[in-house]
C-alpha positions, 0 to 999 in steps of 0.5 A, a space after each residue: 500500500 505504501 508503494 502505491 501511495 508513493 507511486 501516486 505521489 511521484 506521478 502527481 509531482 511529475 505531472 503537477 504542472 499539467 494538472 494545473 493547466 488542465 484544471 485552468 482550461 476545464 474551469 474556463 470551459 465551464 465558465 464559457 458554457 455557463 450563461 453569458 451573465 454568470 460566466 462574465 461575472 465569474 471572469 470579471 471577479 477573477 480578473 479583479 483578484 488577478 490584477 489586485 496585486 499588479 499595477 493597474 488603473 487607479 480611480 484617478 486614472 492619471 497614470 500613477 503606478 498602483 501598488 495594490 487595488 482591491 475589488 474582492 468578492 463581497 467588498 462593499 462600496 460606499 453607497 451613493 445615497 448616503 451623504 458624504 460629510 467632510 472633515 479637515 484631516 488634521 487640527 494642525 494650522 500649517 495649511 496652505 491650500 489652493 483651490 485644487 487641493 489642501 496642502 499640509 507640511 508638518 510632522 504628524 498623523 493625517 486623518 481621513 477626510 470622510 468615511 469610505 473604503 481604501 481603493 488604492 495605495 501606490 506611487 505617483 510618477 514623482 515617486 510620492 506615496 499616495 492612497 485613494 479613498 472612495 467615499 459615498 456620493 461618488 467622491 474619491 479623495 487622494 492623499 499624495 506625499 505620505 511618509 508612511 501609509 497606515 492602511 491597506 486596500 480594502 480597509 474601511 475607514 471612518 472620517 477623522 481616523 488615521 490613514 498615514 503619517 506625513 513629515 514637514 520635509 514633504 508637503 501632503 496634498 489632498 485632492 477631492 474628485 467627484 464622478 472623476 472631476 476635480 472638486 474645488 476645495 472651496 466648494 466643500 463644506 468642511 467640518 472640524 
């Protein structure tokens, strides 16, 4: 009996790559034979998982490299119906904003401007660390110039909860988009 199992083990080890390839083709064949909707849904979810650990297009779609993007099975997205409430990301007074972004330069923690889900963690073309948070009502915030990132993709965050650390040697910029359009900072009702 031991000889039989050791023979099976050797056979499986020898042809494992072929078994894996055959399994993948069988799985793709079954997905193809399922209804168009079900097969497409399965393949879209698998594609999302497969691309979640490689550079891919991020929410801002500006060519920045994304380290991780996650749209895994069952991940809840913020609802568009819920009202987005925005809070200043810190009580620190070292703020120099333009109409396009908030800008901070100090040593310390930076908080989420609104509740949402971390959708991207990566680097800009200038090698600055950034995160993107998807909020309700179609809002997305991007924090560019973080020294340390304290969240991972897929994490849910509450408004005013820490998302990273910045330092005064680099300035943090926070951009807000709504439905892929940049929102002027002055158009947002900020709370403390």
